[in-house]
N, C-alpha and C positions, 0 to 999 in steps of 0.2 A: 143178108147176102152181099150187099154192096160193100159193107165194112170188111167182111171176110175176103172179098176179092182184092182189096188193097194191101193185105198183109203179105209179107214175103215168107215163103216156107223156110223153116229152120233146117239147114243142112250143114255138112262139114265145110262147105265153101262160104256160105253166106254169113255164118257167125264170125269167123275171123275178119271177113271184109267189113262187116258192120262195126266190129271193135276197132279195126284200123281206121275206118272212116271217122268214127267218133273221136279217136285220139287225134287225128289230123285236124278235125274241126275244133277240138278243144285247144290245140296249140295255136291255131290261127286266131281264135278268140282271145287267147292269152296275150299274144303279140299285139293285137289290135287294141285291147284295153290298156296295155302298158304304154303304147304310143299315145292313146287318147289321154291317159293320166298325165303324161309328160306335157302334152299340149295345154291341157286345162290348168295345171299347176305351175307351169313355167313362169307365167307372169307374176303369180303370187310370190314364188321363191325369189325371182329376180328383184321384185320390188322391195322385199324385206332386206335382201343383201345390199341393194342400193342405199336404203335408209341407214343401214349400219355403216356402210362405207362413208356416207356423208358425215355421220356423227364422228367417226374416227378422224376424218379430214378436218372437221371443225375443231376437234379436241387438239390435234397437232398444232393448230394455229393459236390455241389458248395457252400453250406451254410457254414457259419462261424463255426469253430469247437466248439467255446464256446456255440453256440446255440444247436448244436448236443449233447454236453455233458450235457448242462443244461436242455434240453427238455426231456420229457419222451418218450422213443423210442416206447413204446406200443401205445401211443396216436398218434404219427406221422404215424406209420404203419396203424392204424385203419382209420385215416383220408385219407391216400392215397388209401387204399383199397375201402373205401366207395365212394370216388371220382371217381375211375375208374369204379365201378359198376354203378354209376349215369350217367357217360358219355356214357357208353354202352347202358343203358336204354334210355337215351335221343336220341342217334343216331337212335336206333331202332324205337322209337316212332315217330321221325320226318320222317324217311324214309318210314316206313310201315303204319303209321296212319295219321299223320297230312297232309302231302303232298297229298296222295291219296284222303283224305277227302276234301281238298280244291279244288282239280281238279273235284271231283264228284259234289261238291256244285256249282262250276262254271257252269258245264254242266247242272245241274238241273235248275239253274237260267236262263240259255240261253233257255232251252226248255220251261220253264214257261213263259218267256217273249215273245217267238214267238208263243206259242199255247194258253196261257191263258191271255196274256196281261201284260203290265208293272206293273199295280197295284198288281197282284198276285206275281210277282217277288219281288216287294218292301215289301210286307207283309212278305214274306218268309225271306227276308234279315233282316227285323226288328226283326222277331222272333229269327232268328239265332244269331243276335247281342245281344239280351237280354239273350239268353242262354249262349253265350260266356262270357258276362259280369258277370252273376251270378256265373258261374263255376269258372271264374278267381278270383272273390272275395272270394268264399268259399275255393278255393285251397290256396290262400294267407293266410287266417286265419289258415287253417290246417297246412300249412308249418311252421308257427310260433311254433306250438306245436311240430311238427316233429323236428325242429331245436334244441329245448330244449332237446328233447329225445336223439337226436344224440350227443349232447354235454355230456349228462349224460352217454350215452353208451361209448363214447370215454374215459371218465374219468375212468369208470369201467374196460374197456379193458386195458387201460394203467396201472392202478393199478395192475391188474392181471399179465400182462406180465412183468412189472418191478419187481414185487414181486417174480415171478418165476425165472427171470434172476438173481436176487440178493438173491436167496434163501439161499446161504451160509452165507451171511452177516446177513440176517434176523434171521437165527438160531443162529449165533454167539452171537448176541445181545439179543437173546430170545424175539424177537418181533413178534412171530407168531400170538398171540392173537391180538396185535395192528394192524397188517396188515390185519387180517381177519375182524376186526371191521371196518377199513377204507374201505375195499372192500365191506362190507355189506352196509355201508353208501352210497357208490357210486351206488350200485344196487338199494337201496331204492329211490334215486333221479331219477333213470331211470323209476322205477315203477310208 
């Protein structure tokens, strides 16, 4: 009798309210767990990136002096910065997106195989393989364009930094317009 008195009668009003409340609670939990995940793994991710940045920094100092003098320091700096951002992004994507998705997909396949049969699991696997193949192909094409844009951006950043670092020489030889034109050409290639 006590247990029955705690239950809510099922009506046309209570069912949608229970479903809506469950949805809101699930969204709140999702946000809370996402934030908690970020807090817990932020230190791990930042530590890994710091170690990689240090190794890159140490490697730059082991390079031949003629390379360091002959290369444009702005371009080297831009490449290192972009690389570190890419590594951070890749670590976060692997840790928080790809690995959990692979685990979830494996679990879904197991549930499908046990409850709907092997053919349903095979159809799902084929669909997912087609999706991954299409996405990989499209991303590869997109990365070709992005690589060209990055090279143009590196050139523009290098031109800017080197020109600012050597501002005294630029002014001494009255090359302000030439430097501005070269910088504009670099920006146009990025555009």
